[in-house]
C-alpha positions in Angstrom: 0.0 0.0 0.0 1.5 3.4 -0.9 2.3 5.9 1.8 -0.4 8.7 2.0 0.6 12.3 1.3 1.9 14.3 4.4 -1.3 16.4 4.4 -3.3 13.3 5.3 -1.1 12.0 8.1 -1.6 12.0 11.8 1.4 11.1 13.8 1.6 9.3 17.2 4.3 9.9 19.7 5.4 7.3 22.3 6.6 7.7 25.8 9.5 5.3 25.4 12.5 5.7 23.1 11.8 5.1 19.4 13.5 5.7 16.2 10.8 6.3 13.5 7.7 8.2 12.8 4.7 5.9 12.7 1.4 6.9 11.1 -1.7 4.9 12.1 -4.6 5.1 9.7 -8.2 4.7 10.9 -8.2 1.1 9.7 -5.4 0.4 12.1 -2.8 0.1 9.4 0.7 1.4 10.4 3.0 3.1 8.0 6.6 4.1 8.8 7.0 7.6 7.4 10.6 8.1 8.2 13.4 6.3 10.1 13.9 2.6 10.8 11.9 1.4 13.8 14.7 -0.6 15.3 17.7 1.6 14.4 18.7 4.7 16.3 20.9 7.2 14.5 21.2 10.4 12.5 21.1 10.3 8.7 19.6 12.8 6.3 18.2 11.7 3.0 15.3 9.9 1.4 12.7 8.7 3.8 13.6 5.0 3.4 17.2 5.6 4.6 17.0 8.6 6.9 17.5 7.8 10.6 16.1 9.5 13.8 16.7 9.0 17.5 13.7 9.6 19.7 11.7 12.1 17.7 9.3 14.0 20.0 7.9 17.3 18.8 6.1 17.3 15.5 4.5 20.4 13.9 3.3 21.2 10.3 4.9 24.4 8.9 1.7 25.3 7.1 -1.9 24.3 6.8 -1.2 22.1 3.7 1.4 20.2 5.7 3.8 20.0 2.8 6.6 20.6 5.3 6.7 19.1 8.8 9.3 20.0 11.5 10.5 17.4 14.0 12.4 17.8 17.2 14.9 14.9 17.0 15.4 14.8 20.7 18.3 12.4 21.3 20.2 13.8 18.3 19.8 17.4 19.6 18.6 18.7 16.2 15.6 20.0 14.4 14.6 18.1 11.2 12.5 19.0 8.2 10.3 16.3 6.7 8.9 16.6 3.2 7.1 14.1 1.0 10.4 12.6 0.0 13.2 13.5 2.4 14.3 14.2 5.9 17.0 16.9 6.5 18.6 18.5 9.5 17.8 22.3 9.6 19.3 23.3 12.9 21.6 22.0 15.5 24.7 19.8 15.4 23.9 16.1 15.3 24.9 14.3 18.5 26.1 17.5 20.2 24.1 18.9 23.1 24.6 22.5 23.9 23.2 26.0 24.4 24.5 28.2 21.5 22.4 30.8 19.7 23.3 31.7 16.2 23.0 30.6 12.6 21.1 27.4 12.0 24.3 25.3 11.3 26.0 26.6 14.4 23.2 26.7 17.0 23.0 23.9 19.5 20.1 22.4 21.4 19.9 20.0 24.4 17.1 17.5 23.9 14.6 19.6 22.0 11.1 18.2 22.4 8.3 20.7 21.7 7.7 22.7 18.6 5.2 25.4 17.5 4.9 27.5 14.4 3.8 31.2 14.9 1.5 32.9 12.4 4.5 34.7 10.9 6.3 31.4 10.2 8.8 31.5 13.0 9.5 28.2 14.7 9.5 28.0 18.5 11.5 25.2 20.2 11.1 23.8 23.8 14.8 23.0 24.4 14.2 20.7 27.4 17.6 20.4 29.0 18.3 24.1 28.6 15.3 25.1 30.8 
């Protein structure tokens, strides 16, 4: 069965460590959208090969949900999910920290919550940085 478009997905988060983004359809069919359920790691790329480590916060960047942001908590980064790929947009993979600055230099420590403001800015709950 083909994977539905991002605009039709509803994601479910879990309270224990996990390494993929599952989507559960009303008929109780589970699709892995990104990541490998049994493999923790960090890898950008096409959805079938990209890796995550404990993704927590998930938010659509717009009403059409063509872009979804993910707080990849254990990797300490923010990721961008599109219909075909997963990429790191902020933070340094595997490096926890508290540095403000350009996206490629900024660091987070266990980001978990995300929200998009009406003007398009992304807010991040950076858990271990209080």
